[in-house]
C-alpha positions as CSV (number, residue, x, y, z in Angstrom):
1,X,-59.1,-50.0,63.3
2,X,-62.2,-49.8,61.3
3,X,-65.2,-48.7,63.3
4,X,-67.1,-51.7,61.8
5,X,-64.6,-53.9,63.6
6,X,-65.1,-52.0,67.1
7,X,-68.8,-52.6,66.5
8,X,-68.6,-55.9,65.9
9,X,-66.6,-56.6,68.7
10,X,-68.9,-54.6,71.0
11,X,-72.0,-56.8,69.5
12,X,-69.9,-60.0,70.3
13,X,-69.0,-59.1,73.9
14,X,-69.9,-59.7,75.8
15,X,-58.6,-82.8,79.0
16,X,-55.4,-83.5,77.7
17,X,-54.9,-87.2,78.6
18,X,-51.9,-88.1,80.8
19,X,-49.1,-89.6,78.7
20,X,-48.1,-93.3,79.5
21,X,-45.0,-93.9,81.7
22,X,-42.5,-95.4,79.2
23,X,-39.4,-95.3,81.5
24,X,-39.7,-98.9,82.6
25,X,-38.2,-101.5,80.7
26,X,-39.6,-104.5,82.6
27,X,-42.3,-106.7,81.0
28,X,-45.3,-107.4,83.2
29,X,-46.5,-111.1,82.9
30,X,-50.2,-111.8,81.9
31,X,-52.1,-113.4,84.9
32,X,-53.4,-116.9,84.9
33,X,-56.4,-117.5,82.7
34,X,-58.5,-118.3,85.6
35,X,-57.4,-114.9,87.2
36,X,-58.5,-113.2,84.1
37,X,-61.8,-114.9,83.8
38,X,-62.9,-113.9,87.4
39,X,-61.5,-110.6,87.5
40,X,-64.0,-107.5,87.7
41,X,-63.9,-105.3,84.4
42,X,-62.5,-102.0,84.8
43,X,-64.6,-99.1,85.9
44,X,-66.0,-96.8,83.1
45,X,-65.3,-93.2,83.8
46,X,-66.6,-90.2,81.7
47,X,-65.4,-86.8,81.4
48,X,-68.0,-84.0,81.4
49,X,-67.3,-81.7,78.4
50,X,-66.2,-78.2,79.8
51,X,-68.7,-75.6,79.7
52,X,-68.0,-72.3,77.7
53,X,-68.4,-69.3,80.1
54,X,-71.5,-67.2,79.3
55,X,-70.4,-63.9,77.5
56,X,-70.7,-60.8,79.8
57,X,-72.7,-58.0,78.4
58,X,-70.7,-54.8,78.0
59,X,-71.1,-52.2,80.8
60,X,-70.6,-49.3,78.1
61,X,-71.7,-49.0,74.5
62,X,-69.1,-47.8,72.0
63,X,-69.2,-44.4,70.3
64,X,-69.1,-44.5,66.6
65,X,-68.4,-41.0,64.8
66,X,-68.1,-42.6,61.2
67,X,-68.1,-45.7,59.2
68,X,-65.2,-47.2,57.2
69,X,-63.3,-44.9,55.1
70,X,-62.6,-47.4,52.5
71,X,-66.2,-47.6,50.9
72,X,-67.9,-44.8,48.8
73,X,-71.0,-44.9,51.3
74,X,-72.4,-42.2,53.8
75,X,-75.3,-42.5,56.3
76,X,-77.9,-39.7,56.4
77,X,-79.3,-39.7,59.8
78,X,-82.4,-37.6,60.7
79,X,-83.3,-36.7,64.3
80,X,-87.1,-37.9,64.5
81,X,-89.0,-34.9,65.7
82,X,-91.4,-32.2,64.5
83,X,-94.3,-32.3,62.0
84,X,-94.9,-35.8,60.7
85,X,-96.1,-34.0,57.5
86,X,-92.6,-32.9,56.6
87,X,-91.2,-36.1,57.5
88,X,-93.2,-37.9,55.4
89,X,-92.5,-35.6,52.6
90,X,-88.8,-36.0,53.4
91,X,-89.1,-39.9,53.0
92,X,-91.1,-39.6,50.0
93,X,-88.4,-37.6,48.4
94,X,-85.5,-39.8,49.6
95,X,-87.3,-43.0,48.4
96,X,-87.9,-41.4,44.9
97,X,-84.1,-40.9,44.7
98,X,-83.5,-44.5,45.7
99,X,-82.0,-43.6,48.6
100,X,-81.9,-45.1,52.3
101,X,-81.7,-43.3,55.6
102,X,-81.7,-43.6,59.2
103,X,-84.3,-41.9,61.4
104,X,-83.3,-41.5,65.4
105,X,-86.7,-40.9,66.9
106,X,-87.6,-39.1,70.1
107,X,-89.9,-41.1,72.2
108,X,-92.5,-38.4,72.7
109,X,-92.7,-38.2,69.0
110,X,-93.5,-41.7,68.5
111,X,-96.0,-41.6,71.1
112,X,-98.0,-38.5,69.6
113,X,-97.3,-40.1,66.1
114,X,-96.8,-43.9,66.4
115,X,-97.7,-44.1,62.6
116,X,-94.3,-42.6,61.8
117,X,-92.7,-46.0,63.0
118,X,-94.5,-47.6,60.4
119,X,-94.0,-45.2,57.8
120,X,-89.9,-45.2,58.3
121,X,-89.6,-49.2,58.3
122,X,-92.0,-49.5,55.2
123,X,-89.4,-47.5,53.3
124,X,-86.5,-49.7,54.1
125,X,-85.0,-47.1,56.3
126,X,-83.2,-47.9,59.9
127,X,-85.2,-46.6,62.9
128,X,-83.4,-45.8,66.3
129,X,-83.6,-44.4,69.7
130,X,-82.9,-40.6,70.3
131,X,-84.1,-40.5,73.9
132,X,-87.6,-40.2,75.3
133,X,-87.8,-36.2,75.8
134,X,-84.6,-35.0,74.0
135,X,-83.0,-33.7,77.2
136,X,-79.5,-32.5,77.5
137,X,-78.0,-35.9,78.5
138,X,-74.6,-34.5,79.6
139,X,-76.3,-32.6,82.5
140,X,-78.6,-35.6,83.8
141,X,-77.9,-37.6,86.7
142,X,-77.2,-41.4,86.1
143,X,-81.0,-42.4,86.9
144,X,-82.5,-39.8,84.7
145,X,-80.1,-40.7,81.8
146,X,-81.0,-44.4,82.1
147,X,-84.8,-43.5,82.0
148,X,-84.4,-41.3,78.9
149,X,-83.0,-44.4,76.8
150,X,-85.1,-47.1,78.5
151,X,-88.3,-45.3,78.1
152,X,-87.7,-44.5,74.3
153,X,-86.7,-48.1,73.6
154,X,-90.0,-49.3,75.3
155,X,-91.7,-46.9,73.0
156,X,-89.9,-48.4,70.0
157,X,-90.7,-51.9,70.9
158,X,-94.6,-51.0,71.2
159,X,-94.8,-49.0,67.9
160,X,-92.0,-50.6,65.7
161,X,-91.8,-54.1,67.5
162,X,-88.1,-53.6,67.9
163,X,-86.2,-51.2,69.9
164,X,-83.7,-50.8,67.0
165,X,-80.1,-51.3,66.9
166,X,-79.0,-47.7,67.2
167,X,-79.0,-45.0,70.0
168,X,-78.0,-41.3,69.7
169,X,-77.7,-39.1,72.7
170,X,-79.6,-35.9,72.8
171,X,-78.0,-32.6,73.2
172,X,-74.5,-33.6,72.5
173,X,-72.4,-34.7,69.8
174,X,-70.0,-36.8,71.9
175,X,-71.0,-39.1,74.6
176,X,-69.7,-39.7,78.2
177,X,-69.1,-43.0,80.2
178,X,-72.5,-42.3,82.0
179,X,-74.1,-42.0,78.7
180,X,-72.6,-45.0,77.0
181,X,-73.5,-47.0,80.3
182,X,-77.2,-46.0,80.0
183,X,-77.2,-47.2,76.4
184,X,-75.6,-50.5,77.2
185,X,-78.1,-51.1,80.2
186,X,-81.0,-50.9,77.5
187,X,-79.3,-53.4,75.0
188,X,-77.5,-50.6,72.7
189,X,-73.9,-51.9,71.6
190,X,-73.4,-48.4,70.1
191,X,-73.9,-44.7,70.5
192,X,-73.9,-43.1,66.9
193,X,-72.3,-39.7,66.8
194,X,-71.6,-38.1,63.6
195,X,-68.6,-36.3,61.8
196,X,-70.9,-33.8,59.5
197,X,-73.2,-31.5,60.9
198,X,-75.8,-30.1,58.5
199,X,-76.7,-27.2,60.7
200,X,-80.4,-27.5,59.6
201,X,-81.3,-27.2,63.3
202,X,-80.2,-23.5,63.0
203,X,-82.8,-22.9,60.0
204,X,-80.3,-21.0,58.0
205,X,-80.8,-20.7,54.1
206,X,-81.1,-24.1,52.3
207,X,-77.7,-23.3,50.5
208,X,-76.0,-23.3,53.9
209,X,-77.1,-26.8,54.7
210,X,-76.0,-28.1,51.4
211,X,-72.6,-26.5,51.5
212,X,-72.2,-27.9,55.2
213,X,-73.1,-31.5,54.1
214,X,-71.2,-31.5,50.8
215,X,-68.1,-29.7,52.2
216,X,-67.9,-32.4,55.0
217,X,-69.0,-35.6,53.5
218,X,-66.5,-38.3,52.3
219,X,-66.4,-42.0,52.5
220,X,-67.8,-43.3,55.8
221,X,-69.3,-40.0,56.9
222,X,-72.4,-40.1,59.2
223,X,-74.5,-36.9,58.4
224,X,-76.7,-35.4,61.2
225,X,-79.8,-33.8,59.9
226,X,-83.5,-33.2,61.2
227,X,-86.9,-34.0,60.2
228,X,-89.5,-31.4,60.9
229,X,-87.3,-28.6,59.6
230,X,-88.6,-27.0,56.1
231,X,-84.9,-26.2,55.2
232,X,-84.0,-29.7,55.3
233,X,-86.5,-30.8,52.8
234,X,-85.8,-27.7,50.7
235,X,-81.9,-28.6,50.8
236,X,-82.3,-32.3,50.3
237,X,-82.5,-32.5,46.7
238,X,-79.1,-30.7,46.2
239,X,-77.5,-32.8,48.9
240,X,-78.7,-36.1,47.1
241,X,-77.5,-34.8,43.5
242,X,-74.3,-33.6,45.3
243,X,-73.5,-36.7,46.7
244,X,-74.0,-38.4,43.5
245,X,-71.6,-36.2,42.0
246,X,-69.1,-37.2,44.7
247,X,-69.6,-40.8,44.0
248,X,-71.1,-41.3,47.7
249,X,-74.3,-43.5,48.0
250,X,-76.5,-42.7,50.8
251,X,-77.0,-46.0,52.9
252,X,-78.8,-46.8,56.3
253,X,-76.3,-46.9,59.4
254,X,-77.0,-50.9,59.2
255,X,-75.4,-51.1,55.8
256,X,-72.7,-48.4,56.5
257,X,-71.5,-50.2,59.8
258,X,-72.2,-53.8,59.0
């Protein structure tokens, strides 16, 4: 089943009248006219329409590792953290190339640089939740995991007027039931993972990042990259041109997974 169908299923989450008795062959005689005139009219009965049960919110978000493999599109996703000047230059470059991306922001980054929420949205990009403090979520207790998602969602609502549609866990590629439960509790239907790691977080040569992305990208891929790393900015022009050569269009998560 396509991931798009799974996502849509998570977002939606959550009287016959009696037959007359025809067995009798006897005919009933009509009462006299006087009886008809004095008889009380039959009581009027009404049937209340059945109420549909209210949908129950899902207790766990779904994990999405990639989009549909049938369309020539990919999602470049960026962990929102680091020097806002680098992030702004990267968004400028992306927009000059006519591409759209998704930024999954760390809450403390938006607290320090609230203007970046506006900058991302004004460019037509997606803005989502990447936890409040970027802690290793697999090691967190339930209350702490819920707080990481909830607090970042609150910052997004304050700085962007919306908590966004997408959540990505920090410190792990794959989620756990606890993480998915924490996401659902804050109103996120999906935890966005990825199937291509750009390796820019290791700060290797730009050629390494370009190769990692272009070797791994195929229709439906979700690519993990980072704002705040100079190597990402250096590698991006070749990544965009390489995707174009592979006939793959960079789009937002919302477009890839709609």
